[in-house]
C-alpha positions, 0 to 999 in steps of 0.5 A: 463454485468449488469450495477448495477453489474458494478457500484458496482465493480466500487465503490469497485475499487475506494473507498478510492482513491485520483485519478483515471486516468481515472475513465471512462477508469476503468469503460470501463474495468469492462464493458468488463469483468475482467481486471488485476492489479498490485501493486508494492513495493520495499523491502527496510525497515521494513513493517509497516502500511503505506504499507497497504493502497494500499494493501487494494485496492488490497483486494478491487480489488479482491472483484471487480473481478479484477485479481491482482498481487503484484510486489516485486520490488527487483531490484528497491530497490537496485536502490534506497536504499543505505542500500539495498545491491544487495546480499540481495534483494532476502531475502528482497523480501521473507520477504516482501512476507511473511508479505503481504501474512500473514497480510491480510485475502486473502482466495482464492483471494490471489494475484500472487507474482512476483519478479522484478528480474524474468523478469527485467534483460531479454533482451527485457525488458532492451532494452525497458529501453534503448529505453525509456532513449533516449526519456525521458529527465533528467528533466522529469525523475527527476520530475517523481522520485522526490517523490519516490526515495531518490533524496538527491544526485541523482544517475543515478539509481534513474532516471532509476527507473521511466522508469522501473516502467512504463515498468512494466505495459507492462511486467506484462501484466496488465490493471491497476496499484495501488500505493500511490499518491506519485507515480503520476508523475511516473504513468503520465510518463507511460501513456505518454511514453508507447504509444511511444514504441507501448504499450497501456496506463494503468489505474492508481489508486492512494491511499492516504498516511497515517499520522504518529501515532505522528500526522500531519506534521510528517512522518510515518517512519521505522526509527521512532519507535513510528511513525508506527506499524510493521505488526508483532509487539507484542500485547504490542507494538501495545497497547503502540503505539496506546495508545500514538497516536495522536487522539484529541477528535472530530478531524477528519482531519489528525487523524491516528487512523481514517485513519487506521480504514478507509483504513485498517480495514473497507475494511476487516471488514463488521462491527466494534464493539466498546466495552464500559461500560454501563455508557459511552453508552455501546457497539456500532457497526458501519457498515461503516467507515462513520458512525464511523467518524460521531459519532467521529466528534460529540464527541459521541465516545471517543478517548480512546474507538476508540483506544481500538477498533483499538488495538483489530482489529489490534491484530486480523488481524495481528495474523498470521504474528505476530506468523510466525515471532515470530517463524522465527526470524532468517530472521529478525536478518539477515535483521538487528536490525531495522527489529526486533519487 
């Protein structure tokens, strides 16, 4: 395969990542052809922008010629979240799939969607879970789960969670796993222990975590309305939340407005246009996030103009998912008040 082509695919696959275990292994997979990858998400609370950082990597992967799957980990959701009842795991999986399908302009490259319950209850899978449970210590399982599950008053299910996530790589028949950097301990566990069952270790690609709209030191949480944006929030809600978001002039570090531009908008858009009155410099167009960040850091781009541009982009990007749930509120009502826009 052409070396230049491989390098470009590698650039797409690794941009906006925190760590890749390992870059050399990923490059070798790309040199061989078209590997496969998966991103797993446990359907627990409402889908907001925080979920879309690793999903933007799924979008990049499809452009890099990597076949992608999205695991709707409904069994994992019940194992971890006390609010998730076993009888509603399929409804939540359906809701997550609709959000993901409609909130990204996938075109013909839409990933394959798989539910954990489709295969995780099978005999061979469960036997492998038990096999792993005999060789992984409670201390190691606890460490692996520590940044992902609730772990306030740990249940046995929370220690089973990372074992299952490791096995998902094998049973989904993929070469790569995508996840947030908070998944690192689970990914490292998978690389160490899958070979002990005779399975190959996979490449692990980790994405950053986005800060709250309220600024650094605060968590983007579904339970804190002004900290996040649901993908089907109304246009007015998006405008209000963006207008009140943390975005000091010239400050790049832990700036949620810049992070959303970098990790969600620019992977989708080739260019971003900032509309401004002539007295403030007129319209300006950026063909890369790096150009935009440089202008903002130099105070050549005002926070109000940046926020207005981001608001316009998000309203446009999430148009389909917003319209779908505006016409299908029954699903949201069935899930609970916190899911309503």
